[in-house]
C-alpha positions in Angstrom: 124.4 97.3 91.5 120.7 97.0 91.5 117.7 97.0 94.3 114.4 96.0 94.0 112.2 97.7 96.3 109.1 95.9 97.9 106.2 97.3 98.6 104.5 93.9 100.7 100.9 93.0 100.3 98.9 94.2 103.3 95.3 94.9 102.0 96.0 92.2 99.3 95.5 89.7 101.5 92.0 91.3 102.8 91.1 91.1 98.7 91.0 94.6 98.5 92.6 95.0 94.9 90.8 96.6 92.6 92.7 99.8 91.7 89.9 102.3 93.1 91.2 101.3 96.5 95.1 101.9 96.2 97.6 104.7 96.0 100.8 103.6 94.4 104.0 103.6 96.7 105.1 107.3 97.0 108.0 106.7 99.4 109.2 103.9 97.2 109.6 106.2 94.3 111.3 108.8 96.0 114.0 106.0 96.6 114.3 104.9 93.1 114.4 108.2 91.8 116.8 109.3 94.3 119.4 106.7 94.0 119.0 106.7 90.5 119.7 110.3 90.0 122.8 110.2 92.5 124.8 107.3 91.6 125.1 104.8 89.7 122.8 102.2 91.0 119.7 101.4 89.4 116.3 100.2 91.1 112.9 98.7 90.2 110.1 98.4 92.0 107.8 95.5 93.1 104.1 96.5 94.7 102.8 93.2 96.3 99.4 95.2 96.8 99.3 94.4 93.0 99.8 90.9 93.3 96.8 89.1 92.5 96.2 85.4 93.1 93.3 83.1 92.6 91.2 83.2 95.5 91.9 86.6 97.3 89.3 88.8 95.9 86.9 89.9 98.7 83.3 89.2 97.9 80.6 92.0 98.2 83.5 95.0 98.1 81.8 96.7 95.6 78.4 97.1 98.0 80.2 97.4 101.9 82.8 99.7 103.1 86.1 98.7 102.7 87.1 98.8 106.2 83.9 96.3 107.3 85.1 94.3 104.4 88.5 93.6 106.1 87.1 93.6 109.6 85.2 90.5 108.1 88.0 89.2 106.2 90.8 88.9 109.3 90.6 84.9 109.4 91.5 84.9 105.7 94.3 86.8 105.9 95.6 84.9 108.9 95.1 81.8 106.8 97.4 82.9 104.2 99.9 84.1 106.9 100.2 80.6 108.5 101.0 79.3 104.6 104.4 80.1 103.7 104.0 78.3 99.9 100.6 79.8 99.6 100.7 81.3 95.8 101.0 85.0 97.0 104.5 84.2 98.6 105.2 82.4 95.3 104.3 85.0 93.3 106.1 87.7 94.7 109.1 86.0 95.0 109.4 85.0 91.6 108.6 89.0 90.9 111.4 90.2 92.6 113.7 87.4 91.2 112.8 88.6 87.4 114.7 92.0 88.1 118.2 90.1 89.0 118.4 92.2 92.1 121.9 92.3 94.0 120.0 94.0 96.8 116.1 93.7 97.8 114.6 96.7 100.0 111.4 96.0 101.9 109.1 99.3 103.3 106.8 97.4 106.4 105.4 98.9 109.2 103.7 97.0 112.0 101.2 95.9 110.6 103.0 93.9 107.9 105.8 92.5 110.4 104.8 88.6 109.8 104.3 88.8 105.9 108.0 90.7 105.4 109.2 87.8 107.7 107.3 85.0 105.2 109.3 87.5 101.7 112.6 87.5 103.9 113.0 83.9 104.4 112.1 82.9 101.2 114.5 85.7 99.6 117.4 84.5 102.2 117.1 81.0 101.3 118.5 82.3 97.5 121.6 84.5 99.2 120.0 87.5 98.5 120.8 90.3 100.8 117.4 92.2 102.7 117.0 95.7 104.4 114.3 97.1 105.4 112.7 100.5 106.4 109.9 102.0 107.7 108.3 103.3 110.9 108.3 99.7 112.7 112.0 99.0 111.6 112.5 102.3 112.5 111.9 102.4 116.0 112.7 98.8 116.4 115.7 97.8 114.5 116.9 95.3 116.2 113.9 93.6 117.1 112.7 93.7 113.4 116.2 91.7 112.0 115.6 89.7 115.1 112.2 89.0 113.9 112.1 88.8 110.1 116.2 87.7 109.9 116.7 90.6 107.8 120.5 91.9 107.1 120.2 95.4 107.3 117.2 98.2 108.5 117.9 101.6 107.0 116.3 104.1 110.0 114.2 106.7 109.2 114.5 109.1 106.3 116.1 106.9 103.8 116.9 108.1 100.7 120.7 109.2 101.5 121.5 105.5 103.8 120.1 103.6 100.8 122.7 105.4 98.3 125.8 104.9 101.0 124.0 101.4 101.2 124.6 100.7 97.7 128.3 102.2 97.0 129.1 99.7 100.4 127.8 96.8 98.9 129.7 97.9 95.5 133.4 97.8 97.5 132.7 101.6 97.9 132.5 102.3 101.5 131.8 100.1 104.7 128.5 99.8 106.3 130.1 100.7 109.7 130.8 104.6 108.2 126.7 104.8 106.6 124.2 106.8 109.0 121.2 105.5 110.4 121.7 102.0 109.7 121.3 99.0 111.3 123.4 95.2 110.1 124.8 92.6 111.5 128.3 92.1 112.0 130.2 88.7 113.4 126.5 87.5 114.1 126.0 90.6 116.4 123.5 93.5 115.4 125.1 96.9 115.5 122.9 100.2 115.1 125.3 103.2 113.3 124.1 106.7 115.0 121.0 108.4 113.1 122.3 110.9 110.3 120.6 114.0 110.0 117.9 114.7 107.6 117.7 115.9 104.2 117.6 119.8 105.6 115.8 121.3 102.4 113.8 118.6 100.4 113.4 120.9 97.5 116.8 119.1 96.6 114.5 116.1 96.4 114.1 115.2 92.9 110.3 114.8 91.6 109.4 110.9 91.5 109.4 109.8 88.7 106.2 107.6 88.1 107.9 105.5 84.9 109.0 103.3 88.2 105.0 102.0 87.9 102.2 100.9 85.8 100.0 103.4 87.0 96.9 101.7 85.6 97.7 100.0 88.8 96.2 102.8 90.9 93.6 105.2 91.0 95.1 108.9 90.8 98.0 110.6 91.7 99.8 111.5 95.0 101.9 114.3 95.8 104.1 114.9 98.7 104.3 118.8 99.4 106.0 118.6 103.1 107.5 115.9 105.3 107.1 116.3 109.6 104.6 117.0 111.5 104.6 119.6 114.5 101.7 118.3 116.7 102.3 115.6 119.7 99.9 113.3 119.0 100.1 110.3 121.3 98.8 107.6 118.9 101.0 109.1 116.0 104.2 107.4 114.5 105.0 109.6 111.8 107.6 111.5 114.2 110.0 108.6 114.4 110.5 108.6 110.9 110.4 112.8 109.8 110.7 114.1 113.5 108.5 117.0 114.5 110.1 119.9 112.3 108.4 120.2 109.4 110.1 120.4 106.2 108.2 122.1 103.8 108.2 122.2 99.8 108.5 125.5 97.8 105.4 126.5 96.4 107.1 126.8 92.9 108.1 122.7 93.1 105.0 121.9 93.9 103.0 123.7 91.2 106.1 122.0 88.9 105.0 118.9 89.4 101.2 119.0 89.5 102.3 120.9 85.9 104.1 117.7 85.2 101.4 115.4 86.0 98.7 117.8 84.0 101.2 117.3 80.6 101.1 113.5 81.0 97.6 113.3 82.1 96.7 115.3 78.6 99.0 113.3 77.0 96.8 109.7 77.8 93.9 111.6 76.5 92.0 110.3 73.3 92.0 114.0 72.1 94.9 116.4 71.6 94.2 119.7 74.2 92.2 117.8 76.5 92.5 119.7 79.7 89.7 118.1 82.2 88.1 114.7 83.2 88.5 112.5 80.4 87.3 108.5 80.3 90.4 106.8 79.5 92.6 103.4 80.4 93.8 105.0 83.6 92.1 105.3 86.6 91.2 108.9 88.4 94.4 110.1 86.4 92.5 113.7 87.5 92.4 113.1 91.4 95.5 113.6 93.3 96.1 113.1 96.5 97.9 115.7 98.8 99.7 112.9 101.4 101.2 115.1 104.2 100.5 114.6 107.4 98.7 118.3 107.6 98.9 120.0 104.4 97.3 123.1 106.4 100.4 123.3 108.3 101.2 126.9 107.0 98.2 128.8 106.1 100.1 131.5 103.8 101.9 128.3 102.2 98.5 126.7 101.3 97.0 130.0 100.2 99.9 130.5 98.0 99.8 127.0 96.5 96.0 127.0 95.9 96.1 130.0 94.6 98.7 129.2 92.3 97.1 125.9 91.3 93.9 128.5 89.9 95.6 131.1 87.9 98.0 128.4 86.5 94.3 126.1 85.4 95.8 123.5 87.4 92.4 122.8 89.3 91.5 120.5 85.9 92.7 117.9 89.0 90.3 117.4 91.7 92.2 116.9 95.0 92.1 115.5 98.3 93.9 115.9 101.5 94.3 115.3 105.3 93.8 118.4 107.3 93.5 119.8 110.9 90.1 121.2 111.8 91.4 123.9 113.8 93.6 125.0 110.6 90.4 125.4 108.7 88.9 129.0 108.3 86.8 130.7 105.3 89.8 132.3 103.2 91.1 129.0 103.0 88.1 126.5 102.5 87.1 128.7 99.9 90.6 128.4 98.3 90.1 125.0 98.5 86.9 125.3 96.9 88.4 127.2 94.3 91.3 124.8 93.3 88.8 122.3 93.2 89.5 120.4 96.6 86.9 117.9 96.5 87.6 115.8 99.6 89.4 116.3 102.6 89.9 113.7 106.0 89.7 115.2 109.3 91.4 113.0 112.0 88.9 113.7 114.8 89.2 110.8 116.8 87.2 111.2 119.9 84.2 113.1 120.4 85.3 113.3 124.8 86.8 116.2 125.4 88.9 114.4 128.2 90.3 111.7 126.0 91.3 114.7 123.5 93.2 115.9 126.1 94.6 112.8 126.9 95.7 112.1 123.5 97.1 115.5 123.0 95.2 116.2 120.1 95.0 120.1 120.3 91.3 119.9 119.3 88.0 120.6 120.7 84.4 120.0 119.2 83.5 123.4 118.1 86.6 123.5 115.9 85.1 120.2 114.1 82.0 121.5 113.8 83.3 124.5 112.7 85.1 122.5 110.2 82.4 120.7 108.7 80.3 123.6 108.7 82.6 125.7 106.7 83.6 122.5 104.3 79.7 121.8 103.5 79.2 125.1 102.7 82.0 125.0 100.3 80.6 122.0 98.3 83.8 119.9 99.8 82.9 116.3 100.8 84.7 115.3 104.7 85.7 112.6 105.6 86.1 112.5 109.6 88.2 109.5 111.3 87.3 108.1 114.5 89.0 105.7 116.9 87.9 103.7 119.5 90.1 102.1 121.7 91.8 104.7 123.8 93.8 104.0 127.3 91.1 105.7 130.2 88.4 105.1 127.6 84.6 104.2 128.8 82.0 103.4 127.2 80.5 106.9 127.8 83.4 108.5 126.2 82.4 106.5 122.7 79.1 107.8 123.3 80.4 111.4 123.3 81.6 110.1 119.6 78.9 109.2 118.6 76.3 112.7 119.5 79.9 114.7 117.8 79.0 112.8 114.8 75.4 113.3 114.9 76.2 117.0 115.4 78.6 118.0 113.1 77.3 115.9 110.7 80.0 115.1 108.5 80.0 113.5 104.7 81.5 110.0 105.8 82.9 108.6 109.2 85.3 105.8 109.2 85.7 103.9 112.3 89.5 102.5 113.5 90.4 100.4 116.2 93.3 101.8 118.5 96.7 100.7 117.2 99.3 101.4 119.8 102.4 101.2 117.6 106.0 100.6 118.9 107.5 104.1 119.7 104.0 106.1 120.8 102.8 106.6 123.9 100.0 104.5 123.7 102.4 101.5 123.4 103.6 102.0 126.6 100.2 102.5 128.1 98.6 99.4 126.3 101.2 97.0 125.7 102.7 95.6 128.6 104.9 92.8 126.3 108.2 93.3 125.4 108.5 94.3 121.7 110.7 91.5 121.4 108.6 89.0 122.6 105.7 90.0 120.5 104.2 88.0 117.6 101.5 87.8 115.8 102.3 91.7 114.8 99.0 90.9 111.8 97.2 92.7 115.1 98.4 95.9 114.3 96.6 97.3 112.1 93.0 99.7 112.7 90.1 97.3 111.3 90.2 95.2 114.0 92.4 92.7 116.1 92.4 93.7 119.7 95.5 94.0 121.1 94.8 95.2 124.5 91.1 94.7 125.8 92.4 93.8 129.0 93.9 97.2 129.6 90.3 98.5 129.4 86.8 98.3 131.0 85.4 96.9 128.1 85.5 94.3 125.3 87.0 96.0 122.3 85.9 93.7 119.9 82.4 93.8 120.6 82.6 97.8 121.0 84.3 98.1 118.0 81.6 96.1 116.2 79.3 98.0 117.2 80.5 101.5 116.6 80.8 100.2 112.6 76.7 99.2 112.8 76.3 103.1 113.7 78.6 104.2 111.4 77.1 102.1 108.5 73.8 103.5 109.3 74.9 106.9 109.6 77.0 107.0 105.8 73.8 105.1 104.4 71.8 108.2 106.0 74.2 110.7 104.5 75.3 109.4 100.8 73.9 110.3 97.6 72.6 107.9 95.3 76.5 108.2 93.4 77.9 107.4 97.1 76.1 104.4 97.8 79.0 102.5 96.3 82.1 103.1 98.1 84.4 102.2 94.8 82.0 105.3 92.7 83.2 108.6 93.9 
C-alpha cells in the first residue's frame, strides 16, 4: 500500500514561490519515514508550495517584505480559490496521481481548508480515499470532513494512526479500533477515542530528507521537541501536542546535525569543505529549529549549544524561536558561540493589560532585556506583534509601537490576529458556529479580518497603518545587506 502525503499550496497562492521563502514540510517527512520504517507500506510527498504555474509569481517580492506582498496579493489568492479548474489544481492532481497512491493524506490548518476542499473534490472524483491531518481537523474533525468531503481525519499526532490506517486499508485491521481516527460508516461520521502521544520521541526515526528535492527549499529544518508548557490564549499548538513537552535527547539532536553536516559536505565542490560554500542547494549551511520554544529547558539548551561548539557543528548558522523570559547572559553567550544568527520572539503586544489577557507570561522589560542581550551578542532579533486581540484599543496598539521603539529589535513583523478553532480567542471573537463558516481562507495572519465587528476599531485599516509603521521602522534598522528580505 502507498500513501501520498500532501502539503496543499498556501503561500504559493500569493506568489511566494522562491526557495528563499520556503522550508520543507518536516511533519510530512516524519510521517513518511515512520511509516516506511515501522510497516511494509510506502510513502511519497507532494508539496503544493513547490507547484508553480504561469502567473503565480508575485510582483515586487524581491523588493518588499513578503508579509506586505501577501497582504496586497490577497485578491489574487481568492480568485484562484474560486476557479476549480485553475492550472494549479490540475497540476496538483497530476503530481499526486503520478505516484499511484492507494491513499492521499493532506495536512491542513484553518487557512487552507478551502484549498483542501478543492483538492479533495478532484481526488474523490477519481475514487481515491483521503485522510486529513493537522491543527484544524484535529479540533474540528466532523466539520473538516463535512466541509471537504474527506473520508477520514487523523486527530493529533499522526505517526501511529497512519500506520494503523494503512494496515486497515490493507485488510489487516478495523478502522473502528484505530485510536485518534475519525471516519465514515454508513453515511455517519464516527470519532474514535484519542490515543496516547508517543511517550519517548527519541523512538522516532530521523526524518529521511530523500523524500523531497532539497534545492526547492532554503536550508535545513530540525525539531528537537514537541509541545509547549505555556497556555497562551491565541495558540493552537497544544491541540496537536498537548502542554506536556517531550524533548529529544541531546545525543539524538547532535546525531541528526552530524548527519546534516555529512550531507552538506558531500555536496561541496571540494572534498573536506566544512563551512559555507556556494552550491546548488540554497542555504544548506543554515538550520532552522522548529520547536515552539527552543529554550524551554535551560539546562538542555545549554548542553545542546555546548555540544554544537565542541563538535564543530557551528559550521551551520542557526535560527530558532525563543521566549524573551528564557534568555540570560549565559544562554545568549552560548547561542552566539554555537553560531545562532537569528532568533524570533513572540512579543505580541506592548500593552501590559493585553499581555495579561492573553496569558503571555512575559513583560515589556523581559523583551527589552532579551533584545539588548541578543544585540550585544551579534544575534539578529525578529519580533512578532499582533493586532486585533479582544478588548484591544487603539491606545494598546500605540503601546506596541512604543515598545518597538524602546526595545529596538532587528526586525518587526505585524500579524493580524487569527482566532483559530480550539483557542480561547475563537470563542471570544467568532460568533459563528464552525459548521456554518465558509471562506476559511480569511484565517491567515497577513490580513483578512474575521472579527472587526467584535472590536472597537476598523481592524483592516489599523492593520495597514501598523504595517506602514513597521515598514518605516525596518527600513531604519536594516543594513545594506538586509534591505532586500531575500538577501539574508
